[in-house]
C-alpha positions in Angstrom: 17.3 19.6 -17.7 14.9 18.1 -15.1 15.3 21.2 -12.8 14.4 23.4 -15.8 11.3 21.4 -16.6 10.1 21.5 -13.0 10.7 25.3 -12.9 8.9 25.8 -16.2 5.8 23.9 -14.8 6.0 25.9 -11.6 6.1 29.2 -13.5 3.1 28.2 -15.6 1.2 27.2 -12.5 2.0 30.3 -10.5 1.6 32.9 -13.3 -0.4 31.6 -16.2 -2.9 28.8 -16.1 -5.1 30.1 -13.3 -6.5 32.9 -15.5 -7.7 32.6 -19.1 -9.7 35.7 -20.0 -8.7 38.1 -17.3 -5.2 39.6 -17.5 -4.4 39.2 -13.9 -5.9 37.1 -11.1 -8.6 38.4 -8.9 -6.5 37.9 -5.8 -5.9 41.3 -4.3 -6.1 43.2 -1.1 -9.5 44.7 -1.9 -12.7 42.7 -1.6 -15.2 44.5 -3.8 -16.4 43.7 -7.4 -17.1 46.0 -10.3 -19.1 44.5 -13.2 -21.0 45.7 -16.2 -21.6 45.4 -19.9 -20.2 47.1 -23.0 -23.1 48.1 -25.2 -23.4 49.3 -28.7 -25.4 52.5 -29.4 -28.4 50.4 -30.2 -28.2 48.7 -26.8 -26.9 45.4 -28.2 -23.7 43.7 -27.1 -20.7 43.9 -29.5 -20.3 41.2 -32.1 -16.6 40.6 -31.0 -14.9 40.6 -27.6 -14.0 44.1 -26.5 -10.9 44.8 -24.4 -11.9 46.6 -21.2 -9.2 48.3 -19.1 -9.6 49.4 -15.5 -7.4 52.2 -14.2 -7.0 54.0 -10.9 -5.4 57.4 -10.6 -4.1 57.0 -14.2 -2.5 53.6 -13.5 -3.7 50.5 -15.3 -4.9 47.9 -12.7 -6.6 45.2 -14.7 -7.7 44.4 -18.3 -10.0 41.7 -19.7 -12.2 40.9 -22.7 -16.0 41.0 -22.7 -18.0 37.7 -23.0 -20.6 37.0 -25.6 -23.2 39.2 -23.9 -20.7 42.1 -23.6 -20.2 41.4 -19.9 -17.0 42.0 -17.9 -16.1 41.8 -14.2 -13.2 42.9 -12.0 -12.8 41.7 -8.4 -10.5 42.4 -5.5 -11.0 46.2 -5.6 -10.8 48.9 -2.9 -13.1 51.9 -2.5 -12.4 54.8 -4.9 -13.1 56.2 -8.3 -11.9 54.0 -11.2 -11.9 54.6 -15.0 -13.2 52.0 -17.4 -12.0 52.1 -21.0 -13.7 50.0 -23.7 -11.4 49.8 -26.8 -12.9 50.8 -30.1 -12.6 48.5 -33.1 -11.1 51.2 -35.4 -14.0 50.7 -37.9 -17.5 51.1 -36.4 -17.2 52.5 -32.9 -15.0 54.7 -30.8 -12.9 54.0 -27.7 -15.1 55.0 -24.8 -14.1 55.9 -21.2 -16.4 56.2 -18.2 -15.9 56.6 -14.5 -17.0 54.0 -12.0 -17.2 54.8 -8.3 -17.0 52.2 -5.6 -18.6 53.7 -2.5 -18.4 50.8 -0.1 -18.7 51.0 3.7 -17.8 48.3 6.2 -15.7 45.2 5.6 -18.3 43.1 3.8 -17.6 42.5 0.0 -20.0 44.5 -2.2 -20.8 44.5 -5.9 -21.1 47.6 -8.1 -22.3 47.9 -11.7 -21.2 50.3 -14.4 -22.0 49.8 -18.0 -19.9 51.3 -20.9 -22.0 52.6 -23.8 -20.0 52.7 -27.0 -20.2 55.6 -29.5 -20.5 55.1 -33.3 -17.8 56.5 -35.4 -18.8 59.4 -37.7 -20.7 58.2 -40.7 -21.3 54.7 -39.3 -24.7 53.2 -38.6 -25.8 50.2 -36.6 -28.9 47.9 -36.7 -31.9 49.2 -34.7 -32.3 48.4 -31.1 -33.6 45.0 -30.3 -31.7 43.0 -33.0 -29.2 41.7 -30.4 -25.6 40.7 -31.0 -26.4 38.3 -33.8 -24.8 37.4 -37.1 -26.3 39.5 -39.8 -27.7 36.5 -41.6 -29.6 35.6 -38.4 -31.8 38.6 -38.9 -34.0 36.2 -40.9 -34.9 34.5 -37.7 -38.5 35.1 -36.5 -39.0 37.9 -34.1 -39.9 35.5 -31.3 -36.7 33.6 -31.8 -34.7 36.8 -31.7 -36.5 37.9 -28.5 -35.8 34.6 -26.8 -32.1 34.9 -27.8 -31.9 38.5 -26.4 -33.5 37.2 -23.1 -30.8 34.6 -23.0 -28.1 37.2 -23.5 -29.4 39.1 -20.5 -29.4 36.0 -18.3 -25.9 35.2 -19.5 -24.8 38.8 -18.6 -26.3 38.3 -15.1 -24.2 35.1 -14.8 -27.3 32.8 -14.8 -26.2 30.2 -17.3 -29.0 27.7 -16.5 -31.7 30.3 -17.2 -29.8 31.6 -20.3 -29.7 28.0 -21.6 -33.5 27.8 -21.6 -33.9 31.0 -23.6 -31.3 29.9 -26.2 -33.0 26.5 -26.5 -36.3 28.3 -27.0 -34.8 30.4 -29.8 -33.4 27.3 -31.5 -36.7 25.5 -31.2 -38.3 28.4 -33.1 -35.4 28.7 -35.6 -33.0 25.7 -35.7 -30.6 27.4 -38.1 -30.0 30.3 -35.6 -26.2 30.5 -35.8 -25.7 33.0 -32.9 -28.0 31.0 -30.6 -25.9 27.9 -31.2 -22.7 29.7 -30.3 -24.4 31.3 -27.2 -25.7 27.9 -26.2 -22.2 26.5 -26.5 -20.7 29.3 -24.3 -23.2 28.7 -21.5 -22.8 24.9 -21.6 -19.0 25.3 -21.5 -19.4 27.6 -18.4 -21.4 24.8 -16.8 -18.7 22.3 -17.6 -21.1 20.4 -19.9 -18.3 20.1 -22.4 -19.6 17.4 -24.7 -22.9 19.3 -25.2 -21.0 22.5 -25.7 -18.8 21.0 -28.3 -21.9 19.7 -30.1 -23.4 23.2 -30.1 -20.2 24.8 -31.4 -20.0 22.1 -34.1 -23.6 22.7 -35.2 -22.8 26.4 -35.5 -19.7 25.6 -37.6 -21.8 23.4 -39.9 -24.3 26.1 -40.4 -21.8 28.9 -41.1 -18.2 27.6 -41.6 -17.1 31.0 -42.7 -17.8 32.6 -39.3 -15.2 32.7 -36.5 -17.2 32.8 -33.3 -17.9 29.1 -33.0 -14.3 28.2 -33.7 -13.1 30.6 -31.1 -15.6 29.3 -28.5 -14.6 25.7 -29.2 -10.9 26.5 -29.0 -11.1 28.4 -25.8 -13.1 25.6 -24.2 -10.3 23.1 -25.1 -7.7 25.4 -23.7 -9.6 25.7 -20.4 -9.8 21.9 -20.3 -6.0 21.8 -20.9 -6.7 19.8 -24.1 -4.2 21.9 -26.0 -3.7 19.7 -29.0 -7.5 19.8 -29.6 -7.5 23.6 -29.3 -5.1 24.1 -32.2 -7.3 23.4 -35.2 -10.4 25.6 -34.2 -8.2 28.5 -33.1 -6.1 28.4 -36.2 -9.3 28.2 -38.3 -10.8 31.2 -36.5 -7.7 33.3 -37.4 -8.0 32.4 -41.1 -11.4 34.1 -40.9 -10.7 37.0 -38.5 -7.3 38.3 -37.7 -8.3 41.4 -35.7 -8.9 39.9 -32.2 -6.1 39.4 -29.6 -7.7 36.6 -27.7 -7.5 33.8 -30.3 -3.8 34.6 -31.0 -3.2 34.6 -27.2 -4.7 31.2 -26.5 -3.4 29.6 -29.8 0.1 30.7 -28.7 -0.5 29.0 -25.3 -1.8 25.8 -26.9 1.2 25.7 -29.3 3.6 26.3 -26.5 2.1 23.5 -24.5 2.3 21.1 -27.5 5.9 22.0 -28.3 5.5 24.2 -31.4 7.6 27.0 -29.8 8.3 29.0 -33.0 4.6 29.3 -33.9 3.8 30.0 -30.3 6.2 33.0 -30.2 4.8 34.4 -33.4 1.2 34.3 -32.2 1.9 35.5 -28.7 3.8 38.5 -30.1 0.8 39.2 -32.4 -1.6 39.0 -29.5 0.5 41.5 -27.6 0.6 43.8 -30.7 -3.2 43.9 -31.0 -4.4 44.1 -27.5 -1.4 44.4 -25.1 -2.7 41.7 -22.7 -0.3 41.1 -19.8 -0.8 37.3 -20.2 1.1 37.6 -23.5 4.1 38.8 -21.7 3.8 36.0 -19.1 3.3 33.3 -21.7 6.3 34.6 -23.7 8.4 34.5 -20.5 7.5 30.9 -20.0 8.3 30.1 -23.6 11.7 31.7 -23.5 12.5 29.9 -20.2 11.5 26.6 -21.9 13.8 27.5 -24.8 16.7 27.9 -22.4 16.8 31.7 -22.8 16.3 33.0 -19.2 17.5 36.6 -20.1 14.7 37.0 -22.6 12.2 35.5 -20.1 13.4 38.1 -17.5 12.9 40.9 -20.0 9.3 39.9 -20.5 8.6 39.6 -16.8 10.2 43.0 -16.1 8.2 44.6 -18.9 5.0 43.1 -17.4 5.8 44.7 -14.0 6.6 48.0 -15.7 3.4 48.1 -17.7 1.3 47.0 -14.7 2.7 49.0 -11.7 -0.4 48.6 -9.6 -0.6 44.8 -9.6 -1.8 43.1 -6.4 1.2 42.6 -4.1 0.9 38.8 -4.1 0.9 38.7 -7.9 3.8 41.1 -8.2 5.8 39.0 -5.6 5.2 35.9 -7.7 6.7 37.6 -10.8 9.7 39.0 -8.8 10.3 35.5 -7.4 10.2 34.1 -10.9 12.7 36.7 -12.1 15.1 35.7 -9.3 14.9 32.0 -10.2 15.6 32.9 -13.8 18.6 34.9 -12.8 20.0 32.0 -10.8 19.3 29.8 -13.8 21.1 32.2 -16.1 24.1 32.3 -13.7 24.3 28.5 -13.6 24.4 28.4 -17.4 27.4 30.7 -17.3 
């Protein structure tokens, strides 16, 4: 039993905990970065996280979810022509694919930018440009507050959290009941590890609009990143009572439940996360869960499926998974 516990922790450490929103780690043979933003037809970021997939020569390399400002980033890339796919929501906008070319010369790491403009589905309309990715009821905010909020989103997309904070604080000074600005403020404070302040910002947003999911998700994900898994359960579960269409809350609720011992619920939610968004992390978390349940054969199936579905993984990450499979096989043999 002790050896199984040690192996379980090692598997989590090697495969899982190091990455929360990206599907695979950034460790790879390449050195370049591709970043950008997913944008609605009106120029605003989407209201919900959008899954972005990076492929090369028809093979999936990475996938991730956009942040509050619609931003995404992939690192560890070689030269070449890649394809970015932003997944549509099935209701308001279409799945969109664009090419992204990395024309790097020399050995120094370089950064490239490619945005992904979404297309509206036939018959659907969106708010006019300039309204930003805000809750519909926040449109009552004064124009100056909305402008400050949009400036904050741009700074957040440029990974400038300190500057983004100032704009969100300006927006809130002008309109204290600005729900989306409270959520955005919490996201940037969490990024800066100012966790108590972030929690207060999320809580204020929840008090303003308890029927909206974004603040619950933000608070829950922050607790998962802190490895405060028990504290992540309530906000993530509440978010899913409001919005059942996003993969990420299911994914991290499943992780939190696994780490707190509720394995049956964890399996249910991880399977749902995979059903919605097909994130590789769901496979890896399920493998760890089945290993913890003493079912190495099922764990091996999940890891083998992860390798099959992601054939272009970085060599080091693929080797980690192969090593985990071999350890699980030895564990299965010992049980027999």
